[in-house]
Backbone bond lengths (Angstrom), bond angles and torsions (degrees), N, CA, C in turn:
res aa  C-N    CA-C-N  psi(-1)  N-CA   C-N-CA  omega(-1)  CA-C   N-CA-C  phi
1 G - - - 1.449 - - 1.508 113.47 -
2 A 1.356 116.58 -62.24 1.469 119.78 -174.95 1.531 111.21 -66.59
3 F 1.335 117.22 -39.53 1.469 120.77 -178.40 1.533 110.16 -67.10
4 A 1.329 115.61 -46.12 1.475 120.33 179.02 1.531 110.04 -63.58
5 G 1.326 115.81 -43.87 1.471 120.31 -179.74 1.519 112.13 -60.55
6 A 1.331 115.56 -45.04 1.470 120.01 -179.67 1.528 110.55 -63.58
7 N 1.339 116.94 -36.93 1.471 120.00 179.03 1.521 112.60 -71.63
8 V 1.326 117.23 -37.75 1.473 120.22 177.27 1.539 109.45 -65.72
9 A 1.328 115.99 -42.86 1.476 120.13 177.10 1.533 110.11 -61.11
10 T 1.343 116.58 -42.33 1.471 121.75 177.35 1.524 110.52 -59.18
11 F 1.338 115.83 -46.80 1.468 120.46 -178.22 1.533 110.51 -58.93
12 F 1.332 116.60 -50.19 1.466 120.59 -178.39 1.532 111.67 -62.14
13 L 1.340 116.58 -44.06 1.464 120.46 -177.68 1.522 112.16 -65.04
14 Y 1.338 116.05 -46.30 1.471 118.66 -177.71 1.525 112.14 -74.96
15 F 1.326 116.33 -26.19 1.466 121.37 171.32 1.528 108.15 -61.16
16 A 1.340 115.43 -51.08 1.468 121.10 -177.52 1.534 111.43 -63.71
17 L 1.323 115.54 -44.88 1.463 121.37 -178.21 1.534 110.47 -61.58
18 S 1.336 116.52 -49.07 1.465 120.46 -177.98 1.520 111.90 -63.20
19 A 1.339 116.21 -42.41 1.471 119.66 -178.98 1.526 110.61 -60.69
20 N 1.329 116.35 -45.86 1.467 119.19 -177.91 1.524 112.49 -71.10
21 L 1.330 117.20 -42.01 1.465 119.65 -178.63 1.529 111.70 -70.84
22 F 1.322 117.06 -18.71 1.457 120.42 178.47 1.533 110.81 -87.57
23 Y 1.338 116.83 -45.19 1.469 120.12 -172.82 1.527 114.82 -92.01
24 L 1.332 117.35 -23.24 1.471 118.96 178.57 1.537 111.65 -63.05
25 P 1.349 119.57 -48.01 1.471 118.20 177.68 1.533 112.56 -59.22
26 M 1.344 116.96 -35.73 1.473 120.10 178.08 1.517 110.30 -61.65
27 L 1.334 115.80 -42.52 1.472 120.18 178.65 1.524 110.41 -64.86
28 L 1.335 116.14 -46.42 1.468 120.15 -174.75 1.531 112.13 -66.66
29 I 1.335 116.51 -39.75 1.472 119.63 -176.52 1.528 110.97 -82.35
30 A 1.342 116.18 -54.41 1.471 119.40 -176.93 1.529 111.95 -75.53
31 G 1.341 115.43 -39.10 1.468 119.08 -176.72 1.517 112.98 -82.12
32 W 1.319 116.02 -57.51 1.464 120.05 -173.79 1.525 113.18 -85.68
33 G 1.340 116.32 -14.03 1.460 119.53 178.19 1.520 114.69 77.28
34 L 1.345 117.34 24.78 1.474 119.58 177.43 1.530 109.69 -78.37
35 S 1.314 116.49 160.85 1.470 119.63 179.05 1.528 110.13 -80.34
36 T 1.328 115.82 153.46 1.471 120.47 179.63 1.533 110.26 -62.57
37 A 1.335 116.72 -34.00 1.474 120.32 -179.89 1.522 110.32 -62.53
38 E 1.326 115.75 -43.14 1.468 120.85 -179.28 1.529 110.55 -67.18
39 V 1.323 115.26 -45.65 1.469 121.14 -177.28 1.534 111.71 -65.33
40 G 1.340 116.04 -28.63 1.467 119.83 177.77 1.525 113.32 -57.08
41 F 1.337 116.10 -24.08 1.470 120.39 -179.08 1.527 113.30 -66.89
42 I 1.341 118.05 -19.02 1.481 118.28 -178.27 1.528 111.92 -66.05
43 Y 1.356 117.41 -20.85 1.462 119.51 -179.87 1.530 111.73 -83.39
44 L 1.329 115.98 -16.07 1.461 120.74 -173.73 1.530 113.74 -64.26
45 P 1.361 119.38 -48.83 1.474 118.83 -177.31 1.522 113.15 -59.29
46 L 1.342 116.78 -36.39 1.466 120.49 -178.94 1.524 110.39 -64.02
47 S 1.345 116.14 -50.76 1.471 120.02 -179.55 1.522 110.87 -63.01
48 A 1.335 116.41 -45.15 1.470 120.54 -177.00 1.523 111.13 -64.86
49 S 1.338 117.00 -44.60 1.474 120.77 -178.86 1.517 111.23 -61.89
50 I 1.345 116.03 -45.41 1.472 119.18 -177.87 1.536 109.64 -66.12
51 A 1.343 116.27 -41.22 1.472 119.66 -179.66 1.530 111.39 -64.29
52 L 1.339 116.78 -42.09 1.468 120.40 -174.36 1.531 113.34 -81.95
53 L 1.342 115.77 -34.55 1.473 118.90 -168.59 1.526 115.47 -102.80
54 S 1.348 117.10 -16.76 1.479 118.25 -174.85 1.529 112.61 -58.30
55 G 1.335 117.17 -40.76 1.470 120.78 179.40 1.518 112.73 -61.11
56 P 1.356 117.10 -59.49 1.474 119.41 178.60 1.526 113.75 -58.29
57 V 1.350 116.56 -39.36 1.474 119.98 -179.72 1.531 110.01 -66.19
58 G 1.351 117.01 -38.44 1.463 121.04 177.39 1.516 111.74 -61.08
59 Q 1.340 116.07 -42.24 1.469 120.26 178.49 1.532 111.00 -65.15
60 L 1.329 115.44 -41.31 1.466 120.28 178.22 1.524 110.09 -62.41
61 S 1.323 115.46 -42.74 1.460 120.99 -179.62 1.534 111.26 -62.82
62 D 1.331 116.83 -36.48 1.470 119.94 177.08 1.522 111.04 -65.28
63 R 1.336 115.68 -31.97 1.481 119.30 -178.60 1.522 112.30 -79.97
64 I 1.350 116.45 -39.92 1.481 118.37 -172.62 1.534 112.78 -110.64
65 G 1.347 117.20 -0.11 1.467 120.14 -176.42 1.522 109.98 88.47
66 P 1.339 117.53 152.30 1.474 119.73 -173.75 1.529 115.49 -78.10
67 R 1.339 117.04 -12.86 1.467 118.97 -174.32 1.533 112.58 -58.33
68 F 1.319 116.85 -50.30 1.468 120.05 -173.99 1.531 112.60 -65.01
69 P 1.367 119.56 -50.78 1.465 118.12 179.72 1.530 113.96 -61.31
70 I 1.349 117.53 -36.54 1.477 119.22 -179.28 1.531 110.09 -68.47
71 A 1.326 116.41 -47.71 1.468 119.93 -179.18 1.528 110.51 -64.27
72 C 1.330 115.42 -42.90 1.463 121.23 -178.50 1.535 110.19 -65.11
73 G 1.342 116.51 -46.37 1.463 121.13 179.57 1.524 111.74 -62.02
74 S 1.338 116.45 -42.14 1.476 120.76 178.83 1.525 110.83 -61.30
75 L 1.329 115.03 -38.52 1.468 120.72 179.23 1.527 110.77 -66.14
76 V 1.337 116.43 -40.77 1.476 121.04 178.27 1.534 110.26 -62.74
77 V 1.335 116.11 -42.41 1.475 120.59 178.20 1.532 109.71 -63.79
78 A 1.345 116.54 -40.68 1.472 120.60 177.65 1.523 110.86 -59.40
79 F 1.343 116.82 -43.23 1.471 121.25 177.70 1.528 111.18 -61.41
80 A 1.335 116.17 -42.58 1.466 120.43 -178.79 1.531 110.76 -62.46
81 F 1.339 116.34 -44.69 1.463 119.77 -178.71 1.534 111.20 -71.48
82 A 1.334 116.80 -34.62 1.467 119.93 175.45 1.531 109.64 -63.82
83 G 1.342 115.92 -39.03 1.469 120.80 176.75 1.516 111.60 -61.82
84 L 1.339 116.82 -43.84 1.472 121.06 177.39 1.530 110.33 -61.06
85 A 1.338 116.17 -41.36 1.463 120.54 179.90 1.532 110.49 -62.58
86 L 1.338 116.26 -43.16 1.478 120.47 -179.83 1.520 111.61 -65.59
87 L 1.340 116.39 -44.38 1.474 120.52 -179.65 1.525 110.84 -60.37
88 T 1.345 116.05 -50.15 1.463 118.66 -176.78 1.527 110.85 -69.70
89 H 1.330 116.74 -35.09 1.468 119.99 177.43 1.522 110.05 -62.16
90 A 1.330 115.91 -37.62 1.472 120.54 -179.46 1.531 112.06 -81.87
91 G 1.343 116.28 -5.92 1.463 119.92 179.92 1.517 113.42 71.16
92 I 1.350 116.54 29.69 1.474 120.62 178.89 1.528 108.31 -90.66
93 H 1.333 116.23 115.57 1.468 120.49 -172.85 1.530 111.98 -105.65
94 N 1.315 115.96 49.03 1.471 118.94 178.60 1.524 108.38 -97.51
95 F 1.319 116.35 109.44 1.465 119.15 -176.70 1.525 111.41 -75.24
96 W 1.338 117.28 -56.36 1.474 120.47 -173.47 1.525 113.00 -74.01
97 T 1.328 117.37 -27.61 1.478 119.03 -178.55 1.526 112.42 -102.07
98 G 1.340 117.33 -8.80 1.460 119.52 -178.73 1.517 112.67 -121.33
99 T 1.322 115.26 -68.79 1.468 121.03 -174.98 1.526 112.42 -64.21
100 F 1.329 116.35 -48.22 1.473 120.03 -174.49 1.533 112.99 -61.86
101 P 1.364 118.55 -48.24 1.481 117.95 177.73 1.535 112.98 -59.30
102 L 1.329 116.59 -34.45 1.467 119.37 178.73 1.524 111.02 -68.88
103 M 1.342 116.22 -35.08 1.470 119.12 176.07 1.532 110.44 -69.11
104 A 1.329 116.11 -32.87 1.475 120.15 175.88 1.531 109.98 -65.84
105 L 1.333 115.94 -40.34 1.472 121.38 177.30 1.535 109.78 -62.99
106 M 1.348 115.71 -42.37 1.465 120.60 177.59 1.532 110.55 -61.64
107 G 1.340 116.87 -41.00 1.463 121.41 178.21 1.513 111.40 -60.78
108 L 1.331 115.80 -41.47 1.467 121.64 178.24 1.531 110.25 -62.52
109 G 1.334 116.09 -44.59 1.470 120.61 178.67 1.515 112.24 -61.00
110 M 1.346 116.18 -45.61 1.470 120.07 179.97 1.529 111.06 -65.23
111 A 1.334 117.24 -35.66 1.472 120.54 178.49 1.531 110.77 -64.06
112 L 1.337 116.61 -31.74 1.470 120.81 177.44 1.528 111.14 -70.63
113 V 1.340 116.28 -25.16 1.467 121.51 -172.45 1.529 113.27 -92.00
114 V 1.350 116.97 -43.76 1.471 121.87 -165.43 1.529 113.58 -54.29
115 S 1.310 116.92 -54.67 1.464 120.25 -175.97 1.543 112.80 -69.26
116 P 1.347 119.16 -48.53 1.474 119.45 177.91 1.529 113.43 -61.39
117 L 1.349 116.33 -29.73 1.466 119.26 179.35 1.524 110.34 -65.75
118 S 1.341 116.64 -40.73 1.476 120.15 175.97 1.518 110.00 -60.98
119 T 1.347 116.05 -43.83 1.469 121.00 178.72 1.521 110.36 -59.66
120 A 1.341 115.83 -46.07 1.469 120.46 -177.90 1.531 110.93 -62.00
121 I 1.334 116.26 -40.57 1.475 120.73 179.52 1.525 110.30 -65.13
122 M 1.336 115.74 -47.68 1.470 120.68 -176.32 1.526 112.58 -64.87
123 T 1.323 115.64 -37.57 1.465 119.12 -174.65 1.526 112.59 -87.52
124 A 1.350 116.33 -6.34 1.474 119.17 179.46 1.528 111.45 -84.08
125 V 1.341 116.48 -10.82 1.475 120.12 -178.39 1.531 109.83 -123.90
126 D 1.332 116.61 167.80 1.464 120.57 176.09 1.531 109.64 -66.91
127 D 1.323 115.13 155.79 1.472 120.29 -176.89 1.528 112.84 -53.93
128 K 1.327 116.87 -39.09 1.478 119.73 -176.53 1.535 111.97 -68.38
129 D 1.345 117.19 -17.98 1.473 120.65 -176.23 1.528 113.68 -101.43
130 T 1.350 117.87 5.03 1.474 118.84 -173.60 1.533 112.28 -63.64
131 G 1.330 118.09 -35.59 1.471 120.92 178.67 1.519 111.47 -61.24
132 A 1.333 115.00 -48.23 1.470 119.99 178.82 1.523 110.75 -63.78
133 A 1.334 116.15 -40.87 1.467 120.89 -179.22 1.528 110.74 -61.17
134 S 1.335 115.51 -43.26 1.465 120.63 179.60 1.532 110.27 -64.52
135 G 1.334 116.41 -41.55 1.467 121.46 178.74 1.518 111.95 -62.26
136 I 1.345 115.19 -43.83 1.471 120.40 179.14 1.533 109.52 -61.41
137 N 1.326 115.98 -44.28 1.461 120.46 -177.99 1.530 111.75 -64.10
138 N 1.339 116.03 -41.10 1.474 119.72 176.28 1.518 111.42 -61.80
139 A 1.332 115.26 -41.91 1.470 119.96 178.94 1.526 110.63 -63.59
140 V 1.341 116.36 -40.93 1.475 121.37 179.62 1.535 110.22 -60.59
141 S 1.341 116.61 -43.56 1.473 118.97 -178.70 1.533 110.82 -66.83
142 R 1.348 116.66 -37.73 1.478 119.87 179.19 1.526 111.38 -68.06
143 I 1.344 115.04 -44.84 1.472 119.73 -179.61 1.530 109.76 -62.94
144 G 1.331 115.70 -41.66 1.472 120.24 177.12 1.520 110.79 -55.94
145 G 1.339 115.90 -43.78 1.462 120.85 -179.64 1.519 112.57 -65.07
146 L 1.341 116.59 -42.10 1.472 120.74 -178.79 1.525 111.24 -66.98
147 I 1.339 115.63 -45.21 1.469 119.51 179.83 1.532 110.13 -63.64
148 A 1.337 115.81 -37.83 1.469 120.47 -178.54 1.516 111.65 -60.03
149 V 1.335 115.89 -48.04 1.464 120.09 -176.14 1.536 110.19 -62.64
150 A 1.341 115.96 -40.55 1.471 119.80 179.49 1.538 111.77 -70.40
151 A 1.337 115.87 -51.30 1.470 119.92 -175.07 1.523 111.94 -66.82
152 M 1.351 116.47 -45.30 1.462 119.64 -178.11 1.530 111.59 -71.58
153 G 1.347 116.19 -26.41 1.466 119.87 175.34 1.517 110.89 -64.59
154 S 1.337 115.70 -43.83 1.470 120.60 178.03 1.528 110.17 -63.40
155 L 1.333 115.89 -43.51 1.467 120.69 -179.57 1.529 110.42 -63.30
156 A 1.347 116.20 -46.67 1.472 120.66 -179.04 1.530 110.79 -61.04
157 A 1.329 116.31 -43.71 1.474 120.54 -179.12 1.531 110.53 -63.40
158 W 1.341 115.73 -39.33 1.465 120.66 -179.54 1.528 111.02 -66.67
159 V 1.344 116.53 -46.24 1.476 120.83 179.88 1.532 109.79 -64.15
160 Y 1.321 115.56 -41.58 1.473 121.82 -179.16 1.533 110.40 -60.27
161 A 1.331 115.88 -47.89 1.471 120.63 -179.59 1.524 110.90 -63.50
162 N 1.337 116.10 -41.53 1.469 120.59 178.99 1.516 111.91 -65.08
163 A 1.346 116.08 -39.84 1.464 120.41 -178.36 1.527 110.68 -67.98
164 L 1.325 116.77 -35.38 1.473 120.52 179.24 1.523 111.07 -71.31
165 D 1.312 114.86 -41.56 1.460 123.91 177.96 1.530 114.43 30.26
166 G 1.344 116.10 -87.43 1.463 120.24 -175.67 1.519 113.64 -70.52
167 N 1.357 117.03 -19.56 1.463 119.97 -175.63 1.526 113.02 -101.55
168 A 1.324 116.62 17.27 1.465 119.41 -175.77 1.536 111.05 -76.30
169 T 1.317 115.08 64.62 1.466 119.79 176.95 1.535 108.56 -77.15
170 P 1.323 117.52 157.00 1.469 120.25 -174.56 1.532 114.47 -56.67
171 G 1.331 118.07 -28.98 1.474 119.67 -175.89 1.515 115.50 -80.47
172 V 1.349 117.77 -8.07 1.470 119.70 -174.66 1.532 110.05 -76.87
173 P 1.348 117.18 125.01 1.468 119.41 -179.74 1.526 111.29 -72.50
174 G 1.327 116.22 164.72 1.460 121.15 176.53 1.521 111.02 -73.89
175 F 1.337 116.57 175.59 1.473 120.56 -179.85 1.524 109.72 -61.52
176 G 1.339 115.61 131.13 1.456 120.28 176.67 1.519 113.92 83.71
177 E 1.348 116.73 -1.53 1.467 119.25 176.56 1.525 108.50 -95.53
178 P 1.341 117.58 139.62 1.461 119.16 -178.55 1.529 112.08 -63.07
179 A 1.314 115.13 148.98 1.468 120.37 -177.70 1.523 109.78 -69.31
180 T 1.324 114.97 140.98 1.462 119.71 176.39 1.527 108.27 -78.73
181 A 1.316 115.69 150.18 1.471 120.06 179.02 1.526 109.21 -65.84
182 G 1.318 114.63 147.96 1.464 119.53 174.15 1.519 115.29 80.80
183 L 1.344 117.68 18.30 1.476 119.51 173.24 1.530 108.11 -72.20
184 A 1.315 116.09 140.04 1.472 119.30 176.43 1.531 108.84 -61.47
185 P 1.348 118.53 142.13 1.475 120.67 -177.48 1.531 113.45 -52.58
186 A 1.324 116.25 -40.09 1.477 119.32 -179.19 1.527 110.81 -65.16
187 V 1.327 116.05 -40.51 1.474 120.89 -179.93 1.532 109.70 -68.59
188 D 1.345 115.78 -39.82 1.461 119.64 179.47 1.535 110.71 -65.17
189 A 1.330 115.99 -39.46 1.476 120.38 177.64 1.529 110.32 -63.97
190 A 1.332 116.31 -40.01 1.472 120.84 178.37 1.528 110.02 -65.10
191 R 1.348 115.86 -39.67 1.459 121.36 178.99 1.532 110.83 -62.36
192 L 1.344 115.85 -43.15 1.468 121.04 179.69 1.531 110.79 -65.48
193 A 1.334 116.04 -44.16 1.474 120.53 178.98 1.527 110.56 -62.75
194 A 1.335 116.21 -38.98 1.474 120.45 179.43 1.529 110.34 -67.68
195 S 1.343 116.76 -38.70 1.471 120.98 177.25 1.519 110.41 -62.38
196 D 1.339 116.16 -45.19 1.470 121.10 178.33 1.530 110.48 -60.52
197 A 1.324 115.77 -44.52 1.475 120.63 -178.71 1.528 110.46 -62.11
198 A 1.337 116.00 -42.86 1.470 120.38 -178.76 1.523 110.51 -62.87
199 F 1.339 116.57 -45.15 1.469 118.54 -179.09 1.528 111.29 -70.46
200 A 1.330 117.24 -35.36 1.474 120.43 178.99 1.526 110.79 -59.18
201 V 1.335 116.63 -38.68 1.471 120.50 178.63 1.535 110.48 -67.03
202 V 1.343 115.75 -44.47 1.472 120.24 178.01 1.528 110.09 -58.12
203 S 1.342 115.62 -46.45 1.465 120.63 -178.20 1.524 111.85 -66.12
204 S 1.320 117.09 -37.18 1.474 120.93 178.42 1.524 110.88 -63.79
205 V 1.328 115.80 -46.11 1.472 120.33 179.64 1.528 109.89 -60.14
206 T 1.351 116.14 -44.39 1.464 119.25 -176.95 1.532 111.33 -69.98
207 A 1.330 117.15 -31.91 1.472 119.90 176.35 1.530 110.12 -63.27
208 V 1.338 116.14 -42.14 1.472 120.99 178.69 1.532 110.43 -63.57
209 L 1.355 116.38 -41.06 1.468 120.19 179.11 1.530 111.21 -63.30
210 C 1.342 117.02 -38.85 1.477 120.17 178.13 1.523 110.90 -67.03
211 L 1.323 115.77 -36.08 1.468 120.71 176.12 1.529 109.62 -63.22
212 L 1.334 116.23 -43.53 1.471 121.06 176.54 1.525 110.86 -61.92
213 A 1.349 116.32 -40.52 1.471 120.52 178.67 1.532 109.99 -60.18
214 A 1.340 116.43 -40.60 1.472 121.02 179.11 1.530 110.70 -62.96
215 V 1.336 116.29 -44.34 1.474 121.10 -179.75 1.533 110.47 -64.56
216 I 1.338 115.88 -44.99 1.472 120.50 -179.65 1.533 110.56 -63.39
217 A 1.331 115.80 -43.46 1.476 119.81 179.19 1.531 109.93 -60.83
218 W 1.326 115.98 -44.21 1.464 120.41 -176.71 1.523 111.15 -64.94
219 T 1.342 116.89 -36.24 1.469 119.37 -174.56 1.531 113.57 -88.82
220 T 1.350 118.42 -19.65 1.467 118.53 -174.64 1.528 114.09 -113.97
221 I 1.338 117.81 -30.90 1.473 119.61 -172.16 1.527 110.26 -85.90
222 S 1.313 115.73 145.41 1.462 121.03 -175.61 1.529 112.05 -65.57
223 G 1.311 115.06 138.08 1.462 120.14 175.42 1.519 110.83 -100.79
224 E 1.334 116.40 15.53 1.466 119.31 -177.58 1.525 110.36 -92.70
225 R 1.312 115.12 145.27 1.460 119.90 -178.21 1.533 110.29 -78.23
226 L 1.308 116.00 164.32 1.475 120.61 171.64 1.526 108.30 -81.07
227 P 1.341 121.46 151.37 1.458 125.21 -5.61 1.525 111.64 -70.98
228 W 1.314 115.26 145.63 1.462 120.94 -174.54 1.521 110.36 -77.25
229 P 1.332 116.36 141.15 1.468 120.09 179.76 1.531 111.91 -57.70
230 R 1.359 117.55 -33.70 1.459 120.48 -178.08 1.526 110.65 -63.62
231 R 1.332 115.78 -33.52 1.455 120.60 177.23 1.532 109.54 -62.42
232 A 1.325 114.05 -43.46 1.466 119.48 -178.95 1.530 110.23 -62.60
233 E 1.348 116.24 -40.39 1.467 119.62 177.92 1.524 111.11 -61.60
234 N 1.341 115.55 -40.67 1.467 119.81 -179.15 1.517 111.97 -62.14
235 T 1.335 116.40 -38.32 1.482 119.15 -177.46 1.530 110.13 -74.09
236 Q 1.352 115.87 -26.99 1.469 118.00 -179.70 1.527 110.99 -76.18
237 S 1.356 116.70 -34.82 1.458 118.90 -173.09 1.522 112.53 -73.55
């Protein structure tokens, strides 16, 4: 139960994370016309949050059990991705006041999850199996990321093509491809709206997956603090 639950939550979270971190820069650079240097900043909150918060969050998780931080963090990530979906759906192109704060929120959510998730995986199996358990969990997160990029790419391309529909002139690039020079303003506006629509769908799907991860974590992962009672049973037997 707990091991399977933690792995399913891992799969959904890393699926969502990979899809957004892969397709958001494509939207911002090719769609919105931002510079690569500026867009590079979206990765900063995630790295900084995990580096700064993993230690304290791990200690908290040992005191209160991993269930609450994992479920809570997954919910925060779901909110961040839902926010991205709403912004792009509404066609609001504010990077520093819209996209960036939401990525910071996502970083905070992931920082709440990373350390307790390792704890949940390790404590869901016998001590002799922790190496294998950790390996399986790493593989699950990688596979989630690979499937996400492929599946969400197909979805984004489909939504993009559908949104363009009447404006699918030969010169219009595909989703995530930079605009060619000399596109008519109306066609370029349609291309931008289609790009926003495609990413909004990707973000909506990933927000739902993070919500599911929160529910699964809450219902399957132990809410008991360390030291775990099962450990005590093992030492007695």
